[in-house]
Backbone as CSV, one residue per row, in Angstrom:
resi,resn,N_x,N_y,N_z,CA_x,CA_y,CA_z,C_x,C_y,C_z
1,MET,0.620,-1.498,0.507,-0.437,-0.218,-0.138,0.932,1.356,-0.154
2,SER,0.771,1.898,-0.914,1.798,3.138,-0.993,1.041,4.328,0.102
3,ARG,1.846,5.152,0.690,1.911,6.050,1.629,2.219,7.297,1.703
4,LYS,2.257,7.508,0.161,2.739,8.651,-0.347,1.399,9.968,-0.924
5,VAL,1.552,11.177,-0.581,0.193,11.596,-0.165,0.930,13.147,-0.759
6,LYS,0.387,13.017,-2.376,0.964,14.550,-3.485,0.297,15.779,-2.720
7,SER,-0.863,15.574,-2.822,-1.177,17.366,-2.449,-2.249,17.138,-1.444
8,VAL,-2.288,18.154,-0.338,-3.653,18.061,0.290,-3.867,18.950,1.208
9,ARG,-5.347,19.748,1.140,-5.374,21.329,1.366,-5.681,20.882,3.126
10,VAL,-4.936,21.704,3.416,-5.106,21.916,5.183,-5.518,23.356,5.771
11,PRO,-6.798,23.256,6.551,-6.930,24.469,7.230,-5.400,25.093,8.038
12,LEU,-5.318,26.349,8.290,-4.085,26.960,8.955,-4.047,26.090,10.418
13,GLU,-5.022,25.848,11.056,-4.893,25.315,12.128,-4.759,23.719,11.676
14,LEU,-4.779,23.425,10.853,-4.043,21.828,11.385,-2.790,21.802,10.388
15,GLU,-2.095,22.531,9.847,-1.539,22.387,9.465,-0.059,21.632,9.945
16,THR,0.251,21.432,11.180,0.916,20.590,12.073,0.708,19.395,12.442
17,LEU,-0.500,18.651,11.610,-1.377,17.260,11.871,-0.191,16.292,10.964
18,ASN,0.250,15.413,11.521,0.788,14.440,11.232,0.056,13.588,10.452
19,LEU,0.185,13.592,8.797,-0.675,13.413,8.199,-0.129,11.671,8.001
20,SER,0.673,10.933,7.885,1.346,10.125,7.777,0.767,9.240,9.138
21,LYS,0.436,9.611,10.208,0.409,9.007,11.437,-1.277,8.443,10.853
22,LEU,-1.972,9.983,10.562,-3.329,9.809,10.236,-3.462,8.758,9.381
23,ILE,-2.786,8.324,8.585,-2.919,7.548,7.324,-3.124,6.356,8.198
24,ARG,-1.649,6.011,9.019,-1.370,4.692,9.657,-2.526,4.448,10.213
25,GLU,-3.150,5.376,11.033,-4.863,4.644,11.724,-5.374,4.506,10.845
26,PHE,-6.054,4.687,9.561,-6.844,4.141,8.913,-6.286,2.637,8.444
27,GLU,-5.334,2.894,8.261,-4.977,1.213,7.714,-5.087,0.230,8.877
28,ASN,-4.401,0.823,10.050,-4.961,-0.027,10.883,-6.637,-0.623,11.187
29,TYR,-7.416,0.625,10.990,-8.766,0.443,11.050,-8.995,-0.536,10.113
30,LEU,-8.362,0.009,8.646,-8.963,-1.482,7.776,-8.511,-2.533,7.909
31,ARG,-7.875,-3.024,8.600,-6.997,-4.217,8.946,-8.031,-5.113,9.734
32,ASP,-8.645,-4.401,10.531,-9.590,-4.537,11.775,-10.952,-4.977,11.235
33,LEU,-11.356,-4.505,10.183,-12.640,-4.738,9.047,-12.263,-5.925,8.603
34,GLU,-11.114,-6.311,8.214,-11.153,-7.177,7.269,-11.240,-8.648,8.386
35,SER,-10.606,-7.985,10.019,-10.595,-9.508,10.638,-11.816,-9.436,11.050
36,ALA,-12.906,-8.071,11.111,-14.378,-8.322,11.549,-14.844,-8.984,10.542
37,THR,-14.680,-8.963,8.953,-15.221,-9.740,8.247,-15.044,-11.387,8.364
38,LEU,-13.545,-11.825,8.419,-13.540,-12.874,8.463,-14.256,-13.499,10.177
39,LEU,-14.190,-12.802,11.000,-14.936,-13.602,12.075,-16.437,-14.046,11.792
40,LYS,-16.552,-12.781,10.934,-18.371,-12.776,10.463,-19.233,-14.142,9.747
41,GLN,-17.880,-13.993,8.762,-17.956,-15.218,7.731,-17.666,-16.601,8.999
42,GLU,-16.919,-16.685,9.629,-16.546,-17.828,10.398,-17.769,-18.134,11.336
43,GLY,-18.864,-17.113,11.514,-20.071,-17.509,12.025,-20.059,-16.695,13.379
44,ASN,-19.127,-16.453,14.163,-19.286,-15.421,15.147,-19.428,-13.868,15.221
45,ARG,-20.509,-13.421,14.758,-20.879,-12.295,14.352,-20.856,-11.898,15.439
46,GLU,-21.145,-11.890,16.831,-21.230,-10.579,17.881,-19.899,-10.466,17.981
47,ALA,-18.748,-11.597,18.076,-17.029,-10.764,18.216,-16.995,-9.849,17.230
48,ALA,-17.419,-10.049,15.969,-16.891,-8.970,14.703,-17.736,-7.896,14.912
49,GLU,-18.965,-7.778,15.270,-19.453,-6.429,15.788,-19.198,-5.844,17.187
50,ALA,-18.695,-6.402,17.982,-17.715,-5.722,19.257,-16.595,-5.657,18.794
51,LEU,-15.767,-6.173,17.633,-14.695,-5.475,17.244,-14.773,-3.979,16.833
52,ILE,-15.313,-4.060,15.518,-16.100,-2.954,15.270,-16.349,-2.176,16.185
53,LYS,-17.193,-2.196,16.833,-17.803,-0.985,17.947,-16.565,-0.384,18.472
54,THR,-15.538,-1.504,18.995,-14.459,-1.140,19.872,-13.472,-0.002,18.747
55,ARG,-13.503,-0.371,17.687,-12.157,0.057,17.046,-12.759,1.327,16.776
56,GLN,-14.217,1.717,16.230,-14.288,3.071,15.872,-14.271,3.788,16.910
57,LEU,-14.868,3.639,18.017,-14.543,4.455,19.401,-13.016,4.902,19.544
58,ASP,-12.313,4.064,19.010,-10.533,4.110,19.396,-10.477,4.967,18.794
59,LEU,-10.613,4.757,17.276,-10.090,5.369,16.226,-10.678,7.100,15.967
60,GLY,-11.785,7.215,16.312,-12.308,8.454,16.738,-11.569,9.444,18.077
61,LYS,-11.361,8.403,18.801,-10.467,9.195,19.623,-9.275,9.544,19.206
62,ARG,-8.367,8.961,18.598,-7.076,9.137,18.138,-7.196,9.978,17.227
63,ILE,-7.880,10.078,16.553,-7.988,11.245,15.422,-8.456,12.361,16.090
64,ALA,-9.148,12.289,17.023,-9.896,13.971,18.080,-8.340,14.177,18.645
65,LYS,-7.607,13.551,19.077,-6.417,13.757,20.220,-5.460,14.486,19.080
66,MET,-5.294,13.747,17.654,-4.329,14.537,16.654,-4.692,15.880,16.543
67,ILE,-5.988,15.874,16.056,-6.817,17.179,15.632,-6.368,18.522,16.800
68,TRP,-6.403,17.536,18.047,-6.609,18.758,19.017,-4.520,19.442,19.190
69,GLU,-3.926,18.013,19.530,-2.751,18.566,19.687,-1.801,19.634,18.290
70,ALA,-2.551,19.121,17.166,-2.136,20.326,16.046,-3.011,21.526,16.539
71,ARG,-4.006,21.688,16.852,-4.506,23.097,17.226,-3.707,23.541,18.183
72,VAL,-3.745,23.190,18.995,-2.415,23.414,20.332,-1.129,24.043,19.883
73,GLU,-0.516,23.195,18.916,0.753,23.856,17.914,0.460,25.070,17.528
74,TYR,-0.984,25.010,17.111,-0.924,26.329,16.079,-1.468,27.228,16.950
75,GLY,-1.464,27.096,17.792,-2.046,28.202,19.187,-0.566,28.632,19.751
76,LYS,-0.004,27.617,19.994,1.486,28.021,20.073,2.261,28.572,19.798
77,ILE,2.342,28.652,17.795,2.903,29.667,17.106,2.592,30.743,16.946
78,LYS,0.978,31.352,16.729,0.427,32.111,16.894,0.062,32.920,17.865
């Protein structure tokens, strides 16, 4: 999977956001989606749904933290 980002428009408040780290978080999330799909195919639907629900909450918290850190850094610079 290519990790190269050619062009992205980012608001000034988020210019210090680590895009590579953000992409890595989404890659991990996609891997967990694949695991959940396999669990569901094997007949363990409850475990698949629990994995997805937990991972979505975790992903949201991690991204929110990265955005918050970028805004704090912007506030220090400004």
